[in-house]
C-alpha positions, 0 to 999 in steps of 0.5 A: 413722429414720422419722417413725413411729419418732420418734413411737413413741420420743416416745410411749414417753417420754411414757408413761414420764414419766406413770408416773414422775409417778404413782409420785412422787405415790403416794410423796408421798401416803405421806409426807404422809398415811400416815407414820409408820403406813404405814412398811412400804410405804415401801421398795416404793413408793420402789423403784417410784418409782426404777424408774419415774424411771429408765425415764423417764430412759432413754426421755428419753435415747433421744429425745435420741439419736434427735433428734441422729441425725436432725441 
């Protein structure tokens, strides 16, 4: 694996983490500020947050695997 490949994998992880953090903040804002009135938004935002966190975990695992492969 080249240095460029490693940089790309790490960049993808950082992007996924940023997106997951943004979704988590959106969920937090819903819970703190808009519930119970906006309860109908909860399933969609929760699913988006779950998906974003799952994508971050997969990207994080890819970085770990790439680092282990490099030795």
